[in-house]
N, C-alpha and C positions, 0 to 999 in steps of 0.2 A: 842509860835507857831512860826515859819520863817515866816516871809513877804510874801513871796511867795505863804503860804499856806492857807493866808486869803482869797484872792479870790475866790477858788474854794469851800472853805468851805461857804462864803456868799451864792455864786451860788447855793450849796445845799442846803441851807435855803431858801433861795426863792423860789426855784420851790417846796418845799413841800407842803404848801397851794393848788398849783396847780394838786400836784398828787393826794392829799386826795380830791378834790371838783372832779377829773375826776372818781376817783373811787366812790365815794358817788352815781355818776350820771350812774354807768355802767347800771344800771337794763336792760334785756332782750335784752344786747347788748355783748355778750360773746369775740366776736372779738374784739371789742374796749377795753375790759379788758386784753385780751392779748397781743394788741399792748401798754396798758400803761405800762405792767409788760418788755416789750420791751424795753419801753422806761427809766422805772426806772434803768435796766440793763445797757443801756447806758449812764446814768446819774453816776451810780459807776465809772465807768471811768474818771468823772472830780472829785468826791471826793467819798469817798465809807460809809461813816456813815449813813447819814440822807436816802437814796437810799435805802439801807439795811435794815433800821429800818421800814423802810415803806413798804417794799416786805414782810419782815417777819410778820408785821400788817396784810397785806393786803391778805396775805395765810393763816394765823389763822383763820380771819374773813370767808374765803371762805371754811375753813377746820369745822369750828363750824355750817357752813351754810348746811353743809354735800354735799358741791358740790366738790367734791373730783376730777373729773374728770378735771374741768376747773382750780381748784388749782395746778393741777399736769401740763397742758398746759401750764398756767400762769406762774409756777414754771420754765420750761424748756424755756418760751421767755424771762426771767431775765437772765438765765444762759447763753443764746446765747448774750443776749445784753453784759454781765459783761466779756464774754469770754475773752477781750482782756487786764481787768485789771487780771483777777484771771491766765491767763496765764504769762504776763511779771513782775507782782509782787506778787500775792499771793503763787502759787505753787514752787517757786525757795526758798521763805521761809521757807515752810512747807516740802520742800523736801531735804534741806542741812543739813548738819552734822554740831551740835554743834560747833566745832572748826571753819568753814568757815561763821558763824555769828558774825555779829555786838555784840555789848554790848547791845543796845538796843532790839534788836529782841531777843537775849538769854532772856533778860528780860521778853519777852510775852511771849516765847513758854517754 
């Protein structure tokens, strides 16, 4: 891992317990939960792995609790927060032709 990637990685790891605590204390505060997912989406712009895993976990818990409408709204908030990352990094990789991709990206896809 390049040294420049260490600091965003550490920021993502440090934020995880705070996001988890916020999720566990959301009872009866639906707007707060939607705001939490928007913050998770914004955190994806710093380092995508940890916030993405947490969002999947949190949305899965909401789905298991049959809070589908709230899970849908929280998923939209997460996507809105992560939109800069999706537009700048993820979409070009997913829509590129194999000849345009680097060797590392070809290994992923």
